[in-house]
N, C-alpha and C positions, 0 to 999 in steps of 0.2 A: 494936861488938863484931864481930870478924872471924869469919867462918864457917870452921870447920876441916873438912878432908876426913875422912870416916869410913874411907877406905881409899886406899892409894896402891900403884901397881905398883912393882916393883923399878926401878932405874935401868937403862935399856937404852942400848947404843951401836949403831953402824951394823951390827955383826956379830951382836949378841944380840937385836936387835929382832925379836919373834916374827912369823912369817909371817902370822898371823891379823890383826895390826895393819896389815899392808901391803896387805891386800885389804879390800873393802867389809865393814863391820860397823857395829854401832850400840850405843849405851848402852841400858840397860834403861829401862822406864817409870819415871818418878819419879827418875831418876839423871842428874845433870849431871856432866860431866867437864871437866877443865882439862889440856890438854897443856902441859907445862912443859919447855922446852928449857934445859938447864943449860950446854951447850957446843955450838957449831956452829949448824947450821940444819937445819930439817925442813920439808918441804912438807906441809900439811894440806889435803886435798881433801874438801869437803862435796859430797854427791851430791843432796841435796834441801833447798834449791835449790842448783844447781851453782855452786860458787865455789872458789877456791884462796887460801890464805894461806901466806906464808913466815914461819915462826916462828923466833925466836931468843931468847936469854935475856931480852930486854926486851919480847918480844911473845909472850904465851901464847895458846893457842887454846881457846876455849870450845866445849864440846859440849853440845847440848841433849838432853833425853831422847828416845830412839829416833831420833836423827838419824844417817842413814847417812854414813859417812866412812871415810877411810883416811889413813895417813901414809907418807911416803917420806923417807929420809935424803938430805940434800944434802951428801954428803961426811962426814967424821968428825963425830960428834955424840954427845951424851948427853941423854937425856930420860926423863921419867916421866909418868904420868897420875894425877892426883888425882881422887877421886870424892866427890861431895857429894849430900846429900839435898834441897838447895834451891840455887837459882842463886847461885854464888859471885861475888865481885867480882874483877876482873882481878888 
């Protein structure tokens, strides 16, 4: 059985991506997120522990509860974030 998100953000592009997602923020306690790139590429930076991933439509980015992170568009892109109450599968 596939875990379904309980909420998703709107689809953002490089112009509509909110400023709050471009600076350090984190998911709430008990909430996992999955950054899903629909077109283009996005850099996901984790702050604890520090690492970076380049996401594309074939590579989503998992966010653990309370994990500080931010995203940065790498040119034209479309993305959304899905939220789960337990850890989703890729």
